[in-house]
C-alpha positions as CSV (number, residue, x, y, z in Angstrom):
1,M,-2.3,42.3,-21.4
2,K,0.7,39.9,-21.1
3,L,-0.6,38.6,-17.8
4,R,-4.1,38.0,-19.2
5,N,-2.5,36.1,-22.1
6,A,-0.4,34.0,-19.7
7,V,-3.5,33.2,-17.6
8,L,-5.5,32.2,-20.7
9,S,-2.6,30.2,-22.0
10,R,-2.4,28.3,-18.7
11,I,-6.1,27.5,-18.7
12,H,-5.9,26.2,-22.2
13,Y,-2.9,24.0,-21.2
14,Y,-4.8,22.6,-18.3
15,R,-7.9,21.9,-20.4
16,D,-6.3,20.8,-23.7
17,V,-3.1,19.0,-22.7
18,C,-4.0,17.9,-19.1
19,G,-7.8,17.2,-19.7
20,L,-8.6,19.2,-16.5
21,P,-11.8,21.2,-16.4
22,A,-10.0,24.4,-15.3
23,V,-12.0,27.6,-14.6
24,L,-10.8,31.1,-14.0
25,H,-12.0,33.3,-11.2
26,A,-11.6,36.5,-13.1
27,A,-11.7,38.8,-10.1
28,T,-8.7,37.1,-8.4
29,G,-6.9,35.4,-11.2
30,R,-7.3,32.1,-9.4
31,I,-7.5,29.0,-11.5
32,A,-9.3,26.0,-10.1
33,I,-10.9,22.7,-10.8
34,R,-14.0,21.2,-9.1
35,I,-14.0,17.6,-7.9
36,S,-16.6,15.6,-9.7
37,P,-17.8,12.1,-10.2
38,Q,-15.0,11.6,-12.7
39,L,-12.2,13.7,-11.2
40,G,-11.1,13.0,-7.6
41,A,-8.4,14.2,-5.3
42,I,-6.6,12.8,-2.3
43,S,-4.8,15.2,0.1
44,L,-1.8,14.2,2.1
45,P,0.8,15.8,4.4
46,G,4.1,16.7,2.5
47,V,6.5,14.0,3.6
48,L,4.0,11.1,3.0
49,G,2.8,12.8,-0.2
50,G,6.4,12.8,-1.5
51,Q,6.9,9.1,-0.6
52,V,3.6,8.2,-2.3
53,A,4.4,10.1,-5.5
54,A,7.8,8.4,-5.7
55,R,6.2,5.0,-5.1
56,L,3.7,5.5,-7.9
57,D,6.5,6.7,-10.2
58,Y,8.4,3.5,-9.4
59,W,5.4,1.2,-9.8
60,H,4.0,2.8,-13.0
61,G,6.9,4.7,-14.5
62,V,4.9,7.9,-14.9
63,L,4.6,11.1,-13.0
64,V,1.3,11.7,-11.3
65,P,-0.4,15.1,-11.2
66,V,0.2,16.5,-7.7
67,V,-0.2,20.1,-6.6
68,M,1.6,21.3,-3.4
69,H,1.0,24.2,-1.1
70,P,4.6,25.6,-0.5
71,A,3.9,27.0,2.9
72,T,2.5,23.8,4.4
73,G,3.9,21.2,2.0
74,R,0.4,19.6,1.8
75,R,0.0,17.7,-1.5
76,I,-3.1,17.0,-3.5
77,F,-3.1,14.0,-5.8
78,L,-5.5,14.4,-8.8
79,V,-7.0,10.9,-9.5
80,R,-9.7,9.1,-11.4
81,N,-12.7,9.2,-9.0
82,D,-13.1,5.5,-8.5
83,I,-13.2,5.3,-4.7
84,D,-16.6,3.8,-3.7
85,D,-16.3,3.5,0.1
86,R,-15.5,7.1,0.8
87,A,-16.4,6.9,4.5
88,G,-14.3,3.8,5.1
89,V,-11.3,5.4,3.2
90,Q,-11.7,8.6,5.2
91,E,-11.5,6.6,8.4
92,W,-8.5,4.6,7.1
93,L,-6.7,7.8,6.1
94,H,-7.3,9.6,9.4
95,P,-4.2,8.3,11.3
96,V,-1.9,9.7,8.5
97,N,-3.8,13.1,8.3
98,G,-5.0,12.2,4.8
99,D,-8.3,13.1,3.1
100,V,-10.4,12.2,0.1
101,L,-11.9,15.4,-1.2
102,D,-15.6,15.5,-1.6
103,T,-17.4,16.1,-4.9
104,D,-17.9,19.8,-5.6
105,V,-14.8,20.8,-3.6
106,E,-12.7,23.3,-5.5
107,V,-8.9,22.7,-5.8
108,A,-6.6,25.6,-6.7
109,L,-4.2,25.0,-9.6
110,P,-1.0,27.0,-10.1
111,S,-1.7,30.4,-11.7
112,P,0.7,32.9,-13.2
113,V,-1.0,35.7,-11.3
114,L,1.0,37.0,-8.4
115,G,-0.8,37.3,-5.0
116,V,-3.1,34.3,-5.5
117,E,-2.8,31.1,-3.6
118,R,0.7,29.9,-4.5
119,W,0.0,26.2,-5.2
120,T,2.7,24.7,-7.3
121,W,3.0,21.6,-9.4
122,V,5.3,19.0,-7.9
123,D,5.9,17.9,-11.5
124,W,4.2,19.6,-14.3
125,P,1.6,17.3,-15.9
126,Q,2.6,16.4,-19.5
127,D,-0.7,14.8,-20.5
128,A,-4.2,13.8,-19.3
129,Y,-3.0,10.8,-17.3
130,L,-4.8,10.5,-14.0
131,P,-3.9,7.5,-11.7
132,S,-6.6,5.4,-10.2
133,G,-7.6,6.5,-6.7
134,A,-7.2,2.8,-5.7
135,D,-3.6,2.9,-6.9
136,V,-2.9,6.0,-4.9
137,L,-4.5,4.4,-1.8
138,A,-2.4,1.3,-2.3
139,A,0.8,3.4,-2.4
140,I,-0.3,5.3,0.7
141,G,-0.8,2.0,2.5
142,D,2.6,0.7,1.3
143,C,4.4,3.9,2.4
144,A,2.6,4.4,5.7
145,G,2.5,0.7,6.7
146,L,-1.3,0.6,6.7
147,A,-3.4,-2.4,5.9
148,V,-5.0,-2.1,2.5
149,A,-8.1,0.1,2.2
150,R,-11.1,-0.9,0.2
151,A,-11.6,1.7,-2.5
């Protein structure tokens, strides 16, 4: 019962405080969101992801919502889905092993249930702030020394 309450509390936090459309996969305890026309995600390798998060914090003075897979260090930045030229951006991100996740892709969020995918928050989101995908791309370009991509 305690675990069930913890999971429900976490989902309410994601929905009410963070504005994320979190859903629960009851059979596994996995909590996830689905990428949509409004909610986007950019995936980066760990070191570059850490540099990009720090750059965005420096530029905007706010922490961005980033989940990380502890085993691989891979980071997923949750963003406003304002990237128009997805194919061009995918090509631009290829050399740094980055990816813009497609609509309908599911992203795991940290869950209090043991045994599920152990994604963790780099920094717990405190509100519903989502950076612009274009701002994240600019930070990637700045950190990786890439020419600016057209979002």
